[in-house]
C-alpha positions in Angstrom: 69.3 73.4 108.1 69.4 70.9 105.2 70.1 71.5 101.5 68.3 74.8 100.9 67.7 77.0 97.8 67.5 80.7 98.8 66.8 83.5 96.4 67.2 87.2 97.1 64.4 89.5 95.9 64.5 93.2 96.7 66.1 95.7 99.0 69.2 94.8 101.1 68.9 91.1 101.5 70.8 88.9 104.0 70.6 85.2 103.1 71.9 82.6 105.6 72.1 79.0 104.4 73.2 77.5 107.7 74.1 73.7 107.7 73.7 71.7 104.5 74.8 72.1 100.9 72.9 75.3 100.0 72.4 77.2 96.8 72.1 81.0 97.2 70.8 82.9 94.1 70.9 86.6 93.4 67.3 87.2 92.1 67.7 90.8 91.0 65.5 93.6 92.3 68.1 94.2 95.0 69.9 97.5 94.8 71.5 97.9 98.2 74.0 95.8 100.1 73.3 92.1 99.8 75.0 89.5 102.0 75.1 85.8 101.3 76.4 83.3 103.9 76.1 79.6 103.0 77.1 78.4 106.4 78.4 74.9 106.9 78.4 72.6 103.9 79.4 72.8 100.2 77.6 75.8 98.9 76.9 77.3 95.5 76.4 81.0 94.8 74.6 81.8 91.6 74.8 85.4 90.3 73.6 86.6 86.9 75.2 90.1 86.6 72.6 91.0 84.0 70.2 91.3 86.9 72.3 93.9 88.7 70.3 97.2 89.2 71.6 100.4 90.7 75.1 99.1 91.2 74.6 96.7 94.1 77.3 95.4 96.4 76.9 91.7 97.0 79.1 90.2 99.8 79.7 86.4 100.0 81.0 85.2 103.3 81.5 81.4 103.8 83.7 79.7 106.3 83.2 76.0 105.7 83.1 73.4 102.9 84.0 73.5 99.2 82.1 76.5 97.7 81.6 77.7 94.2 80.5 80.9 92.5 78.6 80.6 89.2 78.9 84.0 87.4 76.3 84.3 84.7 76.1 86.9 81.9 79.8 87.9 82.0 83.0 86.6 80.6 86.3 86.6 82.5 87.6 89.4 80.4 84.7 91.6 81.4 85.5 91.8 85.1 88.2 93.5 87.3 89.7 91.8 90.3 91.0 93.8 93.3 92.4 92.4 96.5 91.3 94.4 99.5 93.1 93.1 102.7 91.9 89.5 102.9 88.9 90.0 100.6 88.6 89.8 96.8 86.4 92.3 95.0 85.0 91.3 91.6 83.8 94.4 89.6 81.5 94.3 86.6 80.2 97.2 84.6 77.0 97.2 86.8 78.0 96.1 90.3 80.5 94.5 92.7 80.8 91.2 94.4 83.0 91.0 97.5 84.4 87.6 98.5 84.9 88.4 102.2 88.0 86.9 103.7 88.8 85.0 100.5 92.5 85.1 101.4 92.2 84.3 105.1 94.4 81.4 105.9 93.0 80.2 109.3 91.7 76.7 109.5 88.1 77.9 109.8 88.1 79.9 106.6 87.0 78.4 103.3 85.9 81.3 101.0 85.0 80.4 97.4 87.1 77.6 95.9 86.0 77.9 92.2 84.5 80.6 90.0 82.6 79.2 87.0 81.7 81.3 83.9 79.2 80.7 81.1 81.9 80.1 78.5 83.2 77.1 80.5 86.2 78.9 82.1 86.8 77.8 85.7 89.0 79.8 88.1 90.3 78.0 91.2 91.5 79.4 94.5 
């Protein structure tokens, strides 16, 4: 609980921010399935796709607050977006990010509200 900074580092990491305005950072060295859940609060997810190794799958699941994804090392034109049921899959040349239940409309679902890119582009929900 509280405003935490959590960094993944190797293997198949599961980071849970719980309550507070948390920052969850993909630290590289993770090649399996990585799961980030910011919990309650306004959370930031920071992913530098240049750190992707062995095509990881990173899943972001967040049900509360105003949440943002900071995508580093990639331009909007370098990614592909695919809707898979209620989730949004962001594909880069080196890995995938799954925004779990991004399109869920229930009152307890928040997803990611904004995606920020290095070039200043901001996508909103």
